[in-house]
N, C-alpha and C positions, 0 to 999 in steps of 0.2 A: 502493499500499498504505499509507493509514494508519496509526497508532499499533503502525507495523511492529513494535518492537522495545521492551520497558518494562523499563528498566535500574534494579536497585532499590538506591536510598541509605542502606537502613540495614541494621546490622548482624542483626536477628532476621527472617529469611526470612518471618517467619508474619506479619509484620505488613504483608507486601506491599508492594510499588513507591508511592512516592508522587511521582513524576513519569512522566514519559510523551515518548519521542523518536520524534515523527511524522516517519517518512521521506519523505513527500508534501510537507508542508509549513511542515518548517522551511526556516527564511532563516540566513544565515549574520550575526552579529554583524559589529559593526567592526572588532575585532580579529581574528577567523575570515576576514576575507576574504582577505589575502593567501595564507594556509594551503590556504584553500578555492579559490582560482581554480589554484595550482600542481597540486592533486589533480586538480580536473575537466579538465584538459587533460590528462592520465594516463587516468582514468577514461571518458573519451568514446571512447575507443579499444577499453576493453574488451571490447563487446557482438560488435565487427568481431573481434577475435580470437577470440573462441570460433566465432564464425560458422565462420571459415576452418578450423577445427580442428576444426569439427565436421565440416564438410567433405572431409577431408583423407583422400585415399582410396588413395594408395600407389603404388609403379610396381613390385609384386611383379611382374607377368604380364611386365614390359618385361624386369626383372634376371632371372629365370629364365631369359628365350630368351638373354640373352647369356653367362649361365655357361654354360648347354647348350650353347653353339655360339660358344667362344671367337674361331673363325676367321674370325667371318662377322662383316666391317666393318660391315656396313648393321645389324644386331642391336645392334651396340657403342656407334654411334651415337644409333639409336633409343633404347637403355636411357639414357645419359648427356642426350639431349635430356628424358626426362621426367623423370628425377631433377635436373636443376639447378632447374628453377622452385621442386620441391617443398623443396631445400636452402633455396632464395632466403625458401620461407614460414618454415620452422624457423629461420631468422635471425631473425626477424621477430619470431617468438614468443620467443627468446633474448632478444632488444633489449627486449620491452618487460619483461621480469620485471626488468632492472636499473632502467627506467623505473619501475615498479612500485615495486620496494625501495627508489627516491631516495624516492618520494612517503610511501611508509610510514612512514618514517625521518624526514619533518617533523613527520608526523600525532603521534608517537611526543614527538617533542620538544614539542609543542604542547599534550599532552595529561595528560603526568607535570609539568611545569614547576611548581615552585613560585612563590607560597605556598599553591596551594590542592591539597586532599586530590581524590586519584584521582575519588571519586563525585562532588565540587563539579564536577571538570572534563568531566566527561561530564555533570551540568546544564546548566553554564553553556555549554559550546560541541558542542550537539546537532550543529549541521551537520558538525563534524570527526570528532565519534564515529557519526555516519550513513558518512561516507566508509569509516572504519575498518571498520565492520562491510560496507560495500559490496566493500572491497576484499576480505574474507576471503570474503564469498559469491562474486566471481570468480574467486580462488585454487581454493576447494575445487570449483569448476565444469570450471576447465581441466584439472583435475590427474583431475578423473573422467571426464574424456574422451580425456585420454593414456594414463592408465592402461589402456583397453582398445582401443586401435590400439598393436599391436606394428607396424605398418611405419613407425612414425617410424623407431624405432632401426633398422630393415633400410636402410632409405635411406640415412639417413646413413652408417652403416655401409660402402656399395656408393659412395656419393660419393667416401668417404676413400681408400678401396683402390683406387678408379678413378683418384684425382687423381693418389695418390702412384705408381702404372705411369707416366703422362702427365709427369708431372717425369723420372722418370728416361728417361723416351726423347724427351727435349724436345717434348713436344708441346704447345701454348699449351693452357691452359683455359679463357678466353675472360674478359669483364669481371668476371662475377659472381662470379669463385673467392672462396672462404671460405679466407681466412689462416689459417696451423698454430696460432698462436697461436688465434684465437674458435677454430680447429675441435675446440681439447683443450677448450678452456671449454664449449662446447656439446656435446660427448660427454659430460663430466661430468654438464650442466646434467639431458640427455635418459637418460641411465645411470637416474636415481634413478626409483622409483615415482612419486614425488608431487614432481615438480622444481620446481612454482611455491612449495608449502608449504615444503619445505626451505628454499628460496630465504630463504624471507620471516621462518622461523624463526631462521634462522641470523642474518639482519639485525638481529632484535628483540636476538638475546642479544649482539650486535655492540656492537647502541645501548646497551644495559645496559652493559657493559662498560667501553665510551669514555665514560661519565657518571657517573663515579666519586663526582661531589659532585651525584647523585640519588639519594636512597634506592632500592632495589631494590624497595621496597613501595609507591612513586610506579607500576612499573611491574605488579607482580604483582597489586596490589589492581584495577588497573582492569581487568584482563584478567578476577580472580576474579568482579568484580561484574559485568560483559556475561554471564558465563557463569551466573550465578547468575538475571540477567533472562532469559536465553534460555530455560531451566530452568523459573521460574516460570510463563511465557508459556505453555511449550509443555503442561506437565502441569498446569494449572488449568481447569479446563471451561468457567467463567465467562470468560477472556480468550478462550480459542481457539474460542469460540463467534462472537466478534466475527470473526473473520476471514472477509474476504469473495472471499478469492483463494486455490487452495490453496498457491500459490507462499509466501506467506507462510511458511507450515510449513517449507518448505523451506529458505527462506533462514534463518529461525531455528536449523534445524538445523546447516546450514553454520557459520553464526557460533558458536552453542555450541563446535563441534568445533574451528574456527580458533581459538580463545581459549583450548582448554583445550590445544593442542599447543605453542603456545607461550609457556604459563604454565609447560607440562614441561620446556620449552626453557629457562626465564628463571630459575626457583626453583630454590637448588641440592638441596631434594630431591624437586623435579618436579609431578608434578599428582597422581600417586597415593598418596602417603603419605599417613598417619591425619592429620598436620598440615595438610594441602590446606586452602587457603582453599573450595576447588572443592567440592561436593559430589558427588565423580564414581561414587557408588553411584547416585546421584539423575539425575546426568546418563545415564547409561550404559541405568537404568530405561527414560526419556524416548526413547533410541535406542531397545531394543528392541521398545517400545510402538507403535512405527509399524511398515506394511506395510515388509515388507522389500528391496522394488525403491525405496524412497524412502528408504532409509537404508546400503545397500550402499557408496555411494561415500563417506559421510562416517567410517562405522563401517573401510573400507579405509585412509582417511587416518589414522585413528587407530591402526590396527594397524600401519602401515609409516612413520608418522611421529615415534611417540611415543620418549621418550628412558628414560625412568625406569620403563617397564611391569616390566621386571625383577628391580627393584630388591628388597633383604629387606623393605624397607618397606610395600612395595606387597602390601596381601590378599591373601591365594590366590583369593579368589571374585574380586575382580576382573579378578584374572588370569586366571584361566582364564574366568572370561567373555568376554576382549577377547581370546585366545588361540581359543578354538573359533568361528576362522572359516573362510567357505566358499574352496572353490577358492582360489588367485591370480587375479587378472584377466591376460587373455592376455598384456598387454606386459610384466609384470610376470615371470608363469611363462615369458616365452621367453628374456627377458633371464638371467636365473636359470639355464634351461637349457642356453644359450649357455655361460654361464660354466663351465659342471661341464663340457659338453662339452669347450670349451677347453682346462680342467686334467688333463682324462680323458687327450688325445688328447698335450700335452706330455711326461704322464707317460709315457705307451705309448712315444713315439721316444727318449724319452732312455733308455729301460729298454732298447729295441732296438739304438739307438748303442753302450750301454755293452759289451752282449752282439757285436756284432760286433766291437769292438775289441778283447774278450779271443779270440776265438774266430782271427781272424787273426793272434795272435800261436803258435796253436797249430798243431802240424803234420797236426791233422785237420782245418784248417778247411772241406776241400770236404763230408766226412762229417758236420759239424757242417751243416752247412748243409744238406744234402740230406735230412737228418733233419727238418730244422726245416719245410722245404719240404713233406714228408711230411706232417708232424704236423699241420699245418696245412691240407690239401686233406683230410687224414680228417677234423678239424672241422666246414669246411664243408661237406659234403654230407651 
């Protein structure tokens, strides 16, 4: 993908970009090599992670059979045998997110250090800028796949419930057991609609808060510059006509959305305020002009991971445009419905216990029970 991203270094966007970031042919400079090597060690595994996630089918059938026949030991063993290797994959995905977070932090340090400005860093450190873009591209691809796969949370939930019962009954879980502390972290990770993007957004925010000696503009200006570069590249026919691969468009869309989300988490007023250095109306216009199936993932990421969209400083037009979203993806909807059902069930049980406690103190207790039973049977018919 030659000349994949044209990063703007001028403040007047009408003047156009004045250098290219060639994602095929750029070579690391001597000063970039250490960070470049560290990040490459992580990124070389990214495609394998995506392939494993894309082929993840879950153990839904085995789990349903085990739940429907709790006394059948063979079905219990079959479900457990199906879930354990899948949880091993989920563990690998989570651990990769931690490696990617460390790589991103190293890149941020290199791309925001003094004495150079953000645009100078992007121009001088093109290899690192390319890697930053590739991390964002991977991140949104990962979350797009996860968001449409509800089996992930169902499998992990079944694993944790079964493991808890096994411990109570002193049944050994085997060598591949995920300890409780790690399981809690994994559970929080997969509960997010966009877990990888949330992890890296939080890492960017943490980087800014821990490096108070660096002006926040060193980070936000670099992010806004990349967002502007992607937008101009996508909306300008003369640049876009030079694309030889349609995947180039997807790459630029994902990078643009990723840096917008990072900016929204890092900047005190967010990406949607009128004072933002990101042209949000222009970016949203570019997204809306793409075929719907090519931008569903980026728009979902922008809708679910943004921080300041509902602030008073956000224009009503931008807010309404992003809130007019299609039906939630299966995994996000399943998680939401599951939480709602759990809450309703807990409230219902609490009310019933309170009612029974009161009725037991009444001399007419059995009459009340009979009345409740008659009423319930009448409603169910």
